[in-house]
Each structure stands twice: as C-alpha cells, then as structure tokens.
C-alpha positions, 0 to 999 in steps of 0.5 A: 499499499502506498501512502496516499492508498487510503480508504477514500471517504465519501465527498457529499458536501462537507461530509468527509470522512466517517464516524470514529470508532466510538461514534464520534464526528472526529475527522482524522484528516484535519484538526483545527484549533482556535487562537482566542489571543490570549497565548491559548487555543482550544481544540474545535470541532472540525465539521462546525469549522468547515460549515463556517458555524464558529468564530475566533480571531484566528484559527489554526487549521492542521491537515494531513497530507496523506488523505485524499480529502485534504487535496479535494478540500484544499481545491474546493472549499478552502477559499485559496488562490490556485497558486496557494494550492499548488504550494501547500500540495506541491511534491517539491517541498524545497524551503521558499517563501512566497506572499500574495493577496495579504497571505504568505506561502511557507514551505520549511524543513525540520530535522527528522528526530522521529526514532529511528530516523536520519535527522538530515532526512528533513521533514517538510512543513507547508504553511499558509498564513494570513490575518484570520488563519493559518493552515499547515500541511504535513506527511509526517510528524514534527517535534517542533509542531507537537511543542507548539501545540503543548505551548497553546494547551497551557496558554504560553503560544501565539497570539496570532498568526505573525507570533505563529510564524515567528514560533514555529520557525523558531522551534524549527531552527532551535531543534537543528542546533543540537543536530549541528552541534553533534555533527560537529563533535563527532567530526572532532572525534574523528580527529583525535580517533584518527591518531590512535586508530585505523583509517579503515575503522573510521571511514564508514563513520566519515562517510555517515557524517559527510552524508548527514552534513550535505543532506542538512546543508541542502535545505538549510540554505534554502530556508535561510534564503526563505526566511530572509524574504519573509522578513522583506514580505509587505504583510500588513498582519506581520508586525515590526516586532515579529519581523525583527525576531524572524530575522534573528531566526535568519541570522541563525541558520545563517550561522548553522550553515557556517558550522556545516562548512566548518564540520565539512572542512574538518571532514575534508581534512580527515578525508586528507589525513586518511588518505595520506596515512594510507599512502604513507603505509602502502609507500613503507610496504612497497620500500620493505618490497622492493629491499626484499626483491633486490636482496633475492634478485642475485640469489635467484640468477644464481639458482636459475643458472645452477638449475638448468638441465644441460651438461656441464654444470660445475660441482654436479658430480662433486659430494660438497658442491651443494654445500659451498653453493649455499656458502656463496648464497649466503656470502651474496646476502650478506654483501647485499644487506653491507651495501644496502646499508652503506647506502642508507636503504634502511 
C-alpha cells in the first residue's frame, strides 16, 4: 500500500470521512484549533469549522497530506487561490517563501527526530498564513509542531498568525542546533580517533557524517533564503517586532550553515589525513617489498643458472658442491645487506 492509498471517504459537501469507532464525528484528516489571542488555543469541532459556524480571532487548521480529502478540500472549499493550493500540495518541498493577496506561503523543513530516523532526512511542513487563518500541511510528524501545540494548551503559545510564524520557525531552527552541534562533535572525535585507530575503522563513520552534513545543508541554505524573504514581505499583519525576531531566526540559520561548512572542512581534513596515512603505509610496504626483491634477485639468478637442465653444470658430481653453493649464497646476501646499509636504504 502506498502512502496515498487510504480508504477514500465519501465526498458530499462537507461530509468527509467516517465517524470514529466511538461514534464521534472527528475527522482524521483535519484538526482545528481556535487561537483566542491570549496565548491559548482550544481544539474545536472540525465539521463546525468547515460549515463556517465558528468565530475566533484566528484559526489554526492542521491537515494530513496523506488523505485525499485534504487535496479536495484545499482545491474546492478552502478559499485559497490556485497558486496557494498548488504550493501546499506540491511534491517538491524545497524551502521557499511566496506572498500574495495578503497571505504568505512558506515551505519549511525540520530535522527528523522521529525514533530510528536519519536527522538529515528533513521533514517538510507547508504553511499558509493570513490575518485570521493559518493552514499547515504535513505528511510526517514534527516535534517542533508538537511543542507549539503543548504551549497553546497551557496558554504560552502565539497570540496571532504573526507570532505563530515566529514560534514555528524558531522551534524548527532550535531543533537543528543540537543536531549540528552533535555533528561537529563527531567530526572532532574523528580527528582524535585518527591518531589511535586504523583508517579503515573510521571510513564508514566519516562517510556517514559527510552524508548527513550534505543532507542538512541542502535544505538549510534555501530555508535561510526563505526566512530572509519573509522578513521583507509587505504584510500588514506581520508586526515590526515579529519581523525582527524572524531576522534573528534567519541569522541563526546563517550561523548553522557556517557550522556545517566548518564540519565539512574538518571532514575533508580527516579524509586527507586518512589518505595520507594509507599512502604512507603503502609506500612503506612497497619499500620493504623492493628491498626484499633486490636481495633475492641475485640469488634467483645464481640458482636459476645452476638449475638449468644441460650438461656441464659445475660440481654436479662433487658431493660438497651444494654446501659450497649455500655458503656462496649466504655471502652474497651478507654483501648485499652491507651495501644497502652503506647506501642508507634501511
């Protein structure tokens, strides 16, 4: 079963999905919170929101992109423009920022901190924000979003859409901090281990770190550009204070990019050191092989001449010939060793 193969609900006006096992009318593909302007938000009935029966200063609509009903609602009943809808549903989720008609579309990425996941496999979240409504579309869970939900439950969350953007981008960025710091620490440890361990033992770790660094930088760079663009958008509901806070988030992303560049440079240095050590070891081995070959080459010539199967081999009928040849070979080896010693070959 693919990620979009769900039991498709009936689509008749607002009647998406089926009732839960307990008979409630909760829809699996949508969750709606009403922000009351005090830092608190309450979960409201999704069906009542879809019918337009609720009023609040701002609504946060969370959508699960895996459900076909999400695609239909965004296209047919959300009231968003085609550009906004396509941005929220597009397969390509490279971080970007686009604003039009008083709202802003943000595609952002957060590190994947789900159990057993690779942090560099960054999870996307798409956001449409306007004065009185925030729509977020996701396919996988993000801990940064869970943090925001927890804060709203206890009354310390954002008061409006402007503060929501600050909060969600701040948490996405903060979650990157520990991952990048751990990455730098691991590269530093590789430098230490390089002095005491064999390069072959470190090669797999180095490949993994470089892959993670490249994966993180692939999205953090565009995300920095998206945040910088957001601070310059002409949005009346985006307050000057929040613009300044968003600039701070963009500055932190710049610092993280610099940290990733440092980690990559260190990884390159470790790679060069490993290659240098391997080349040095290979050269030593080749040197030993060359010396041994040089010593045994004259012996091979002598034994080869004495081993040819023709008449006239000297000493063939003399019982002491083998002993004399052995002494001669030992003398040749001793002479070669003395010559190599004087030439400082070893």
